[in-house]
C-alpha positions as CSV (number, residue, x, y, z in Angstrom):
1,X,25.1,80.0,79.8
2,X,24.3,76.4,78.5
3,X,21.6,76.3,80.8
4,X,19.9,79.4,79.5
5,X,20.3,78.3,76.0
6,X,19.0,75.0,76.8
7,X,16.0,76.6,78.2
8,X,15.7,78.8,75.4
9,X,15.9,75.9,72.8
10,X,13.6,73.7,74.9
11,X,10.6,76.7,74.7
12,X,11.2,77.2,71.3
13,X,11.2,73.9,70.3
14,X,8.4,72.5,72.3
15,X,5.6,73.2,69.6
16,X,7.4,71.2,66.8
17,X,6.6,67.7,66.3
18,X,8.7,65.4,68.9
19,X,11.3,63.4,67.4
20,X,11.9,61.3,70.7
21,X,9.4,58.7,69.3
22,X,12.2,58.2,66.9
23,X,14.9,57.7,69.5
24,X,17.5,55.1,69.1
25,X,16.6,54.0,65.5
26,X,19.8,52.7,63.6
27,X,20.9,54.9,60.4
28,X,19.0,58.0,61.9
29,X,20.2,61.0,64.3
30,X,18.4,64.2,65.2
31,X,19.9,67.5,65.2
32,X,18.4,70.5,67.0
33,X,19.4,74.0,65.8
34,X,19.1,77.1,68.0
35,X,20.1,80.8,66.9
36,X,20.1,83.2,69.5
37,X,22.0,86.6,68.9
38,X,25.3,85.9,67.4
39,X,25.3,82.0,68.9
40,X,24.5,78.9,66.6
41,X,23.9,76.0,68.9
42,X,23.6,72.5,67.6
43,X,22.8,69.7,69.7
44,X,23.0,66.2,68.1
45,X,21.7,63.1,69.4
46,X,22.5,59.5,67.7
47,X,22.7,56.1,68.2
48,X,26.4,55.0,68.2
49,X,25.7,52.3,65.4
50,X,24.8,55.1,63.3
51,X,28.4,56.7,63.8
52,X,30.5,53.5,64.6
53,X,28.6,50.3,63.3
54,X,28.5,49.2,66.9
55,X,27.0,50.3,70.3
56,X,28.7,48.4,73.1
57,X,31.8,49.5,74.8
58,X,34.8,48.8,72.2
59,X,36.3,45.5,72.6
60,X,39.0,45.3,70.1
61,X,41.7,47.5,68.9
62,X,39.8,48.3,65.9
63,X,36.8,49.3,67.6
64,X,39.0,51.4,70.0
65,X,40.4,53.2,66.9
66,X,36.9,53.5,65.6
67,X,35.9,55.4,68.8
68,X,38.9,57.8,68.7
69,X,38.3,58.4,64.9
70,X,34.6,59.3,65.5
71,X,35.5,61.8,68.7
72,X,38.2,63.2,66.3
73,X,35.7,63.9,63.5
74,X,32.9,65.4,65.8
75,X,35.6,67.7,67.5
76,X,36.3,69.1,64.0
77,X,32.6,70.1,63.9
78,X,33.4,73.1,61.6
79,X,34.0,70.6,59.1
80,X,30.7,69.0,59.7
81,X,28.2,71.7,60.2
82,X,28.9,74.8,57.7
83,X,26.9,77.8,58.0
84,X,26.4,80.1,55.0
85,X,29.7,82.2,54.5
86,X,28.3,85.4,54.9
87,X,27.5,84.9,58.5
88,X,31.0,84.2,59.3
89,X,30.5,81.7,61.9
90,X,33.4,80.1,63.8
91,X,33.3,77.0,66.2
92,X,33.6,78.0,69.9
93,X,33.2,74.7,71.8
94,X,32.2,71.1,71.6
95,X,30.9,68.8,74.2
96,X,30.5,65.0,73.5
97,X,28.9,62.5,75.8
98,X,28.9,58.8,75.5
99,X,29.5,55.7,77.4
100,X,32.5,54.6,75.2
101,X,34.1,58.3,75.5
102,X,35.6,57.7,79.0
103,X,34.1,54.7,80.7
104,X,34.7,56.1,84.0
105,X,32.0,58.6,83.6
106,X,29.5,56.0,82.5
107,X,30.0,53.1,85.4
108,X,26.5,52.3,85.2
109,X,26.5,51.5,81.6
110,X,26.2,47.6,81.1
111,X,28.8,46.5,78.1
112,X,26.0,45.5,75.7
113,X,23.7,48.1,76.5
114,X,22.5,50.2,73.1
115,X,24.3,53.3,73.5
116,X,24.1,56.8,72.0
117,X,25.9,59.9,71.6
118,X,25.1,63.2,72.5
119,X,27.0,66.3,71.2
120,X,26.6,70.1,71.4
121,X,28.4,72.3,69.3
122,X,28.6,76.2,69.6
123,X,29.4,78.5,66.9
124,X,29.7,82.2,67.1
125,X,28.6,84.2,64.0
126,X,30.2,87.7,63.4
127,X,27.0,88.3,61.2
128,X,24.0,86.7,62.6
129,X,21.7,88.4,60.6
130,X,23.3,86.8,57.5
131,X,22.8,83.3,58.9
132,X,20.5,81.6,56.4
133,X,21.2,78.0,56.2
134,X,23.5,75.2,57.5
135,X,25.4,72.4,55.4
136,X,25.5,69.3,57.1
137,X,28.4,66.9,56.3
138,X,27.9,64.2,58.7
139,X,26.9,61.7,55.8
140,X,30.4,61.7,54.4
141,X,31.9,61.2,57.9
142,X,29.5,58.6,58.9
143,X,28.4,56.3,56.0
144,X,26.1,54.3,58.3
145,X,23.8,57.5,58.9
146,X,20.8,57.6,56.5
147,X,18.7,60.5,57.8
148,X,19.1,63.3,59.8
149,X,16.0,64.7,61.5
150,X,16.3,68.3,62.0
151,X,14.4,70.9,64.3
152,X,15.4,74.5,63.9
153,X,14.5,77.7,66.1
154,X,16.0,80.8,64.6
155,X,14.8,84.5,64.6
156,X,12.9,83.6,61.5
157,X,10.9,81.0,62.8
158,X,10.8,77.3,63.7
159,X,11.3,74.5,61.0
160,X,11.6,70.8,61.0
161,X,13.2,68.7,58.3
162,X,14.9,65.6,57.3
163,X,18.2,65.6,55.8
164,X,20.0,62.7,53.9
165,X,23.1,62.1,51.7
166,X,21.5,63.7,48.9
167,X,19.8,66.8,50.7
168,X,22.3,67.9,53.1
169,X,21.2,71.6,53.6
170,X,18.6,73.2,56.0
171,X,17.8,76.8,55.1
172,X,15.3,79.2,57.1
């Protein structure tokens, strides 16, 4: 099911301006939003520096604690990403991938490489026709994050935007 959503997202977002040119810019992250039927899918890509303040494998107990806290915050995605209440969306799944989350899965990662985090957040909406916007609360949870570039593909069309701590909502 993820493959079909991913293919749908890729096809719909292909005409939008490419954010890949801004890949791995500290203080910045990207979020792709796709709405298909009752599913709201969010894909986050961020340099670890924007979330943790470092990008290497955690070396100290303080850094290990920071990684655990980051993971715990992201797993509570319904606090970080809030669809308008009329859509009645509930968090279904969270998938996170980063070298700092389980080093055994990323054995090819060098300890001092610049590293990212990729997150996939799936919500199911009881009233998808009411889904009109998304409030993003990443800026409070991760103060080093300054800008979030958004690409959205919804039944109402495609949209690109940049969110900041002062402008946290994207509407479609």
